[in-house]
Legacy VTK file of the C-alpha trace (Angstrom):
# vtk DataFile Version 3.0
C-alpha trace
ASCII
DATASET POLYDATA
POINTS 113 float
40.090 40.074 -27.328
38.335 40.462 -30.649
39.965 39.212 -33.814
38.838 40.159 -37.317
40.418 37.270 -39.204
42.001 33.889 -38.801
45.412 35.332 -39.767
45.107 37.937 -37.020
44.231 35.233 -34.499
47.039 33.009 -35.828
49.595 35.702 -35.003
48.197 35.983 -31.454
48.093 32.188 -31.150
51.764 31.909 -32.096
52.680 34.512 -29.455
50.950 32.236 -26.929
53.113 29.330 -28.190
56.500 31.041 -28.366
58.274 28.343 -26.339
59.245 25.324 -28.479
58.422 23.009 -25.565
54.851 24.296 -25.545
54.517 23.419 -29.223
55.971 19.952 -28.596
53.457 19.288 -25.796
50.664 20.289 -28.190
52.103 18.004 -30.859
52.186 15.046 -28.447
48.631 15.796 -27.361
47.380 15.742 -30.930
49.239 12.484 -31.629
47.689 10.998 -28.472
44.238 12.181 -29.559
44.654 10.643 -33.008
45.776 7.327 -31.495
42.837 7.364 -29.041
40.430 8.144 -31.883
41.813 5.274 -33.965
41.548 2.933 -30.968
37.939 3.993 -30.449
37.186 3.083 -34.066
39.176 -0.160 -34.160
38.989 -1.504 -30.593
36.353 0.053 -28.355
34.239 3.179 -28.286
35.444 3.825 -24.733
38.745 5.152 -26.100
36.901 8.203 -27.430
36.908 9.585 -23.865
40.705 9.860 -24.112
40.599 12.107 -27.196
39.938 15.401 -25.360
41.927 14.242 -22.348
45.082 13.904 -24.462
44.387 16.908 -26.688
43.519 19.407 -23.982
45.477 17.818 -21.144
48.867 18.049 -22.821
48.130 21.511 -24.249
46.858 22.990 -20.993
49.761 21.501 -19.057
52.152 23.266 -21.437
50.396 26.602 -21.031
50.195 26.534 -17.250
53.599 24.987 -16.480
55.830 25.697 -19.508
54.623 28.851 -21.256
53.049 30.455 -18.183
49.924 31.793 -19.864
46.219 31.054 -20.223
45.215 28.723 -23.103
43.663 30.588 -26.030
41.037 27.837 -26.226
39.358 29.306 -23.130
38.225 32.356 -25.104
38.364 31.164 -28.696
37.806 27.383 -28.835
37.100 27.012 -32.566
39.933 29.198 -33.805
42.288 27.605 -31.277
41.402 24.136 -32.527
42.019 25.210 -36.135
45.327 26.803 -35.132
46.305 23.615 -33.273
45.762 21.664 -36.482
47.709 24.220 -38.535
50.581 24.186 -36.038
50.552 20.367 -36.022
50.775 20.257 -39.826
53.581 22.832 -39.877
55.515 20.832 -37.289
54.869 17.586 -39.143
56.273 19.055 -42.356
59.194 20.819 -40.655
57.882 24.289 -41.548
57.235 25.617 -38.044
60.502 27.562 -37.634
59.940 29.206 -41.018
56.436 30.254 -39.931
57.746 31.713 -36.668
60.311 33.740 -38.611
57.607 34.879 -41.031
55.618 36.211 -38.094
58.682 38.040 -36.770
59.525 35.658 -33.963
62.628 33.563 -33.503
62.821 30.233 -31.697
63.985 30.689 -28.095
67.158 28.677 -28.651
68.338 31.207 -31.243
67.524 34.200 -29.015
69.828 33.047 -26.211
73.067 33.395 -28.199
LINES 1 114
113 0 1 2 3 4 5 6 7 8 9 10 11 12 13 14 15 16 17 18 19 20 21 22 23 24 25 26 27 28 29 30 31 32 33 34 35 36 37 38 39 40 41 42 43 44 45 46 47 48 49 50 51 52 53 54 55 56 57 58 59 60 61 62 63 64 65 66 67 68 69 70 71 72 73 74 75 76 77 78 79 80 81 82 83 84 85 86 87 88 89 90 91 92 93 94 95 96 97 98 99 100 101 102 103 104 105 106 107 108 109 110 111 112
């Protein structure tokens, strides 16, 4: 797929992350990557090998086994990374549900009622 802007890709990216569990797995992967990066700086450079393992491992697990789709990073690695960071910041600040509603999506727990 071709995207003309980051906002256009962001909307697609959020469709690929419609399940709250998928977003949580991504969040844990980013936290793990940050911890591994800090350990590589403070303890040993060998920890740097864990950075992509945590970041991609948790995210790809969530896509294949939770969301049931193909990770967007396969086709759009840079935009996916930037969207991961945006999603992480929105989750960290508690703004993720508001963003999903802005894009016209509702969290799955609210759709079941």
